[in-house]
MILO-890073 format. One record per residue: x, y, z of N, C-alpha, C in turn; residue in one letter; residue number from 1. Coordinates in pm, whole numbers, padded with zeros to 5 digits. Example, Ala and Ser with C-alpha at 12.3 -4.5 7.8 and 13.67 -1.06 7.14 Angstrom:
MILO-890073
<atom><n_x>01319</n_x><n_y>-00569</n_y><n_z>00780</n_z><ca_x>01230</ca_x><ca_y>-00450</ca_y><ca_z>00780</ca_z><c_x>01320</c_x><c_y>-00330</c_y><c_z>00780</c_z><r>A</r><k>1</k></atom>
<atom><n_x>01285</n_x><n_y>-00225</n_y><n_z>00708</n_z><ca_x>01367</ca_x><ca_y>-00106</ca_y><ca_z>00714</ca_z><c_x>01290</c_x><c_y>00003</c_y><c_z>00787</c_z><r>S</r><k>2</k></atom>
END
This chain:
MILO-890073
<atom><n_x>-01302</n_x><n_y>03144</n_y><n_z>-02182</n_z><ca_x>-01243</ca_x><ca_y>03021</ca_y><ca_z>-02141</ca_z><c_x>-01146</c_x><c_y>03080</c_y><c_z>-02019</c_z><r>M</r><k>1</k></atom>
<atom><n_x>-01136</n_x><n_y>03193</n_y><n_z>-01986</n_z><ca_x>-01058</ca_x><ca_y>03174</ca_y><ca_z>-01798</ca_z><c_x>-01139</c_x><c_y>03073</c_y><c_z>-01712</c_z><r>T</r><k>2</k></atom>
<atom><n_x>-01258</n_x><n_y>03089</n_y><n_z>-01730</n_z><ca_x>-01333</ca_x><ca_y>02995</ca_y><ca_z>-01605</ca_z><c_x>-01346</c_x><c_y>02902</c_y><c_z>-01651</c_z><r>M</r><k>3</k></atom>
<atom><n_x>-01340</n_x><n_y>02870</n_y><n_z>-01777</n_z><ca_x>-01349</ca_x><ca_y>02668</ca_y><ca_z>-01808</ca_z><c_x>-01147</c_x><c_y>02656</c_y><c_z>-01768</c_z><r>R</r><k>4</k></atom>
<atom><n_x>-01094</n_x><n_y>02741</n_y><n_z>-01740</n_z><ca_x>-00927</ca_x><ca_y>02695</ca_y><ca_z>-01764</ca_z><c_x>-00943</c_x><c_y>02686</c_y><c_z>-01614</c_z><r>R</r><k>5</k></atom>
<atom><n_x>-00986</n_x><n_y>02770</n_y><n_z>-01520</n_z><ca_x>-00942</ca_x><ca_y>02796</ca_y><ca_z>-01402</ca_z><c_x>-01052</c_x><c_y>02662</c_y><c_z>-01329</c_z><r>S</r><k>6</k></atom>
<atom><n_x>-01177</n_x><n_y>02658</n_y><n_z>-01352</n_z><ca_x>-01197</ca_x><ca_y>02510</ca_y><ca_z>-01306</ca_z><c_x>-01138</c_x><c_y>02391</c_y><c_z>-01328</c_z><r>A</r><k>7</k></atom>
<atom><n_x>-01085</n_x><n_y>02394</n_y><n_z>-01484</n_z><ca_x>-01018</ca_x><ca_y>02237</ca_y><ca_z>-01500</ca_z><c_x>-00863</c_x><c_y>02235</c_y><c_z>-01409</c_z><r>I</r><k>8</k></atom>
<atom><n_x>-00824</n_x><n_y>02342</n_y><n_z>-01394</n_z><ca_x>-00716</ca_x><ca_y>02369</ca_y><ca_z>-01292</ca_z><c_x>-00747</c_x><c_y>02321</c_y><c_z>-01176</c_z><r>Q</r><k>9</k></atom>
<atom><n_x>-00761</n_x><n_y>02356</n_y><n_z>-01106</n_z><ca_x>-00872</ca_x><ca_y>02330</ca_y><ca_z>-00953</ca_z><c_x>-00949</c_x><c_y>02178</c_y><c_z>-00984</c_z><r>E</r><k>10</k></atom>
<atom><n_x>-00960</n_x><n_y>02110</n_y><n_z>-01074</n_z><ca_x>-01041</ca_x><ca_y>02000</ca_y><ca_z>-01069</ca_z><c_x>-00886</c_x><c_y>01886</c_y><c_z>-01055</c_z><r>I</r><k>11</k></atom>
<atom><n_x>-00802</n_x><n_y>01958</n_y><n_z>-01144</n_z><ca_x>-00647</ca_x><ca_y>01893</ca_y><ca_z>-01141</ca_z><c_x>-00593</c_x><c_y>01877</c_y><c_z>-01017</c_z><r>V</r><k>12</k></atom>
<atom><n_x>-00589</n_x><n_y>01964</n_y><n_z>-00946</n_z><ca_x>-00544</ca_x><ca_y>01987</ca_y><ca_z>-00869</ca_z><c_x>-00605</c_x><c_y>01911</c_y><c_z>-00745</c_z><r>S</r><k>13</k></atom>
<atom><n_x>-00718</n_x><n_y>01900</n_y><n_z>-00731</n_z><ca_x>-00796</ca_x><ca_y>01836</ca_y><ca_z>-00625</ca_z><c_x>-00736</c_x><c_y>01686</c_y><c_z>-00624</c_z><r>L</r><k>14</k></atom>
<atom><n_x>-00736</n_x><n_y>01634</n_y><n_z>-00779</n_z><ca_x>-00758</ca_x><ca_y>01512</ca_y><ca_z>-00777</ca_z><c_x>-00614</c_x><c_y>01495</c_y><c_z>-00787</c_z><r>S</r><k>15</k></atom>
<atom><n_x>-00500</n_x><n_y>01577</n_y><n_z>-00815</n_z><ca_x>-00390</ca_x><ca_y>01543</ca_y><ca_z>-00774</ca_z><c_x>-00361</c_x><c_y>01513</c_y><c_z>-00578</c_z><r>T</r><k>16</k></atom>
<atom><n_x>-00414</n_x><n_y>01631</n_y><n_z>-00534</n_z><ca_x>-00440</ca_x><ca_y>01608</ca_y><ca_z>-00380</ca_z><c_x>-00456</c_x><c_y>01477</c_y><c_z>-00280</c_z><r>V</r><k>17</k></atom>
<atom><n_x>-00576</n_x><n_y>01421</n_y><n_z>-00380</n_z><ca_x>-00653</ca_x><ca_y>01330</ca_y><ca_z>-00343</ca_z><c_x>-00543</c_x><c_y>01195</c_y><c_z>-00355</c_z><r>I</r><k>18</k></atom>
<atom><n_x>-00453</n_x><n_y>01209</n_y><n_z>-00493</n_z><ca_x>-00383</ca_x><ca_y>01095</ca_y><ca_z>-00525</ca_z><c_x>-00260</c_x><c_y>01074</c_y><c_z>-00432</c_z><r>I</r><k>19</k></atom>
<atom><n_x>-00234</n_x><n_y>01190</n_y><n_z>-00379</n_z><ca_x>-00129</ca_x><ca_y>01233</ca_y><ca_z>-00265</ca_z><c_x>-00205</c_x><c_y>01174</c_y><c_z>-00159</c_z><r>I</r><k>20</k></atom>
<atom><n_x>-00259</n_x><n_y>01200</n_y><n_z>-00150</n_z><ca_x>-00343</ca_x><ca_y>01154</ca_y><ca_z>00046</ca_z><c_x>-00370</c_x><c_y>01004</c_y><c_z>00018</c_z><r>L</r><k>21</k></atom>
<atom><n_x>-00394</n_x><n_y>00971</n_y><n_z>-00130</n_z><ca_x>-00412</ca_x><ca_y>00809</ca_y><ca_z>-00105</ca_z><c_x>-00305</c_x><c_y>00732</c_y><c_z>-00072</c_z><r>N</r><k>22</k></atom>
<atom><n_x>-00200</n_x><n_y>00773</n_y><n_z>-00158</n_z><ca_x>-00029</ca_x><ca_y>00739</ca_y><ca_z>-00168</ca_z><c_x>-00016</c_x><c_y>00728</c_y><c_z>00029</c_z><r>K</r><k>23</k></atom>
<atom><n_x>-00040</n_x><n_y>00854</n_y><n_z>00059</n_z><ca_x>00021</ca_x><ca_y>00874</ca_y><ca_z>00217</ca_z><c_x>-00025</c_x><c_y>00779</c_y><c_z>00311</c_z><r>R</r><k>24</k></atom>
<atom><n_x>-00206</n_x><n_y>00730</n_y><n_z>00288</n_z><ca_x>-00274</ca_x><ca_y>00645</ca_y><ca_z>00353</ca_z><c_x>-00238</c_x><c_y>00488</c_y><c_z>00330</c_z><r>R</r><k>25</k></atom>
<atom><n_x>-00237</n_x><n_y>00440</n_y><n_z>00183</n_z><ca_x>-00177</ca_x><ca_y>00318</ca_y><ca_z>00167</ca_z><c_x>-00022</c_x><c_y>00314</c_y><c_z>00226</c_z><r>V</r><k>26</k></atom>
<atom><n_x>00049</n_x><n_y>00421</n_y><n_z>00281</n_z><ca_x>00172</ca_x><ca_y>00296</ca_y><ca_z>00326</ca_z><c_x>00170</c_x><c_y>00298</c_y><c_z>00484</c_z><r>V</r><k>27</k></atom>
<atom><n_x>00125</n_x><n_y>00390</n_y><n_z>00606</n_z><ca_x>00135</ca_x><ca_y>00318</ca_y><ca_z>00660</ca_z><c_x>-00004</c_x><c_y>00217</c_y><c_z>00671</c_z><r>P</r><k>28</k></atom>
<atom><n_x>-00097</n_x><n_y>00204</n_y><n_z>00571</n_z><ca_x>-00215</ca_x><ca_y>00074</ca_y><ca_z>00578</ca_z><c_x>-00121</c_x><c_y>-00093</c_y><c_z>00584</c_z><r>E</r><k>29</k></atom>
<atom><n_x>-00014</n_x><n_y>-00026</n_y><n_z>00429</n_z><ca_x>00077</ca_x><ca_y>-00182</ca_y><ca_z>00428</ca_z><c_x>00201</c_x><c_y>-00219</c_y><c_z>00539</c_z><r>W</r><k>30</k></atom>
<atom><n_x>00255</n_x><n_y>-00110</n_y><n_z>00552</n_z><ca_x>00333</ca_x><ca_y>-00138</ca_y><ca_z>00719</ca_z><c_x>00261</c_x><c_y>-00179</c_y><c_z>00858</c_z><r>R</r><k>31</k></atom>
<atom><n_x>00152</n_x><n_y>-00169</n_y><n_z>00845</n_z><ca_x>00071</ca_x><ca_y>-00233</ca_y><ca_z>00903</ca_z><c_x>00016</c_x><c_y>-00347</c_y><c_z>00961</c_z><r>A</r><k>32</k></atom>
<atom><n_x>-00009</n_x><n_y>-00344</n_y><n_z>00809</n_z><ca_x>-00087</ca_x><ca_y>-00494</ca_y><ca_z>00729</ca_z><c_x>00065</c_x><c_y>-00622</c_y><c_z>00783</c_z><r>A</r><k>33</k></atom>
<atom><n_x>00009</n_x><n_y>-00728</n_y><n_z>00780</n_z><ca_x>00103</ca_x><ca_y>-00838</ca_y><ca_z>00800</ca_z><c_x>00147</c_x><c_y>-00901</c_y><c_z>00621</c_z><r>P</r><k>34</k></atom>
<atom><n_x>00040</n_x><n_y>-00876</n_y><n_z>00519</n_z><ca_x>00048</ca_x><ca_y>-00923</ca_y><ca_z>00452</ca_z><c_x>00159</c_x><c_y>-00838</c_y><c_z>00333</c_z><r>F</r><k>35</k></atom>
END
């Protein structure tokens, strides 16, 4: 059970990091884009 829980926590943390990185990437793109 602990192994599964740790794996799920790692996946969740990775997903959150990816979302944060995507948000940081989108901000400069919106500023640079004329749209």
